[in-house]
Each structure stands twice: as structure tokens, then as C-alpha cells.
N, C-alpha and C positions, 0 to 999 in steps of 0.2 A: 701453173700453166695457165687455169683458168681465172686466176686474180689478175694474172699478165693481161687477157685480152680482155676482160672486164676495165680494167686499167686502161688500155688502149681506146675503149670505146666510150668509156667518159670523157676520156681525152678529146674523140673525134665528136661527142655532143657538146664541147666547152668551146672548140676552135669553130666547130659549126656555128655556133650562135652570136662568136664575134667578129663572123664573116669571114673565118682563116679559111676558105675551099680548098688550096692543095691540102693544108697540114691535116684537114678534118678528113681529107678524103684516103690521105696516106694510112694517119691514125686508124682510121675505118678498116682499111686494105687487110692491116696488119692483125686487129681484132678478131676478122672475118678469120684472117687463117691460123691466128693459134686456137681458134675455137672449133674450126672446123677439125685442125690436128690435135687439140684436146681428145674429140669425140674416138678420132681412130685410134688412139692409143688405149683410150677406154675400152673399147668393143675386141681391141688384141689382148689386153690384158683380161678381160673378160673370158674369154677363147680360153688363153693359155690356162689361165686357172682353173678353168672347169675340167680342160682334160689333164691335168696336173694330179688332180685328186685321183688315191684308189678304189675302186668300186668296194673292195675288199673290207675296206675300214669301216 
């Protein structure tokens, strides 16, 4: 998922350089959404993994 966010970020940079403002803002919005979704899923994964471990092992 982080690779998709990076892909859309690079697409936004390239579109911005060539003057495609609408495409650049759309790709940047998608990249931002995917990045924050990745962060949320990472935190959830870390928390659930921490609570699943057996403390007696």
C-alpha cells in the first residue's frame, strides 16, 4: 500500500511539472489518503500484535 502511495506521489510531481494541475491535485490527494490509511493500518497491526502475544512464553 505504501508503494501505491509513493507511485501516486511521483505521478503528482510529474503532472505538476508538466502543468496538469487537476491531475496533479487528484494524484496527490490519492497519495495522501493511501499514506494515512497505511499509517492507520500499521498502528492497528502493531497494537493487535502486541496484545496477542502470550506473556507466559
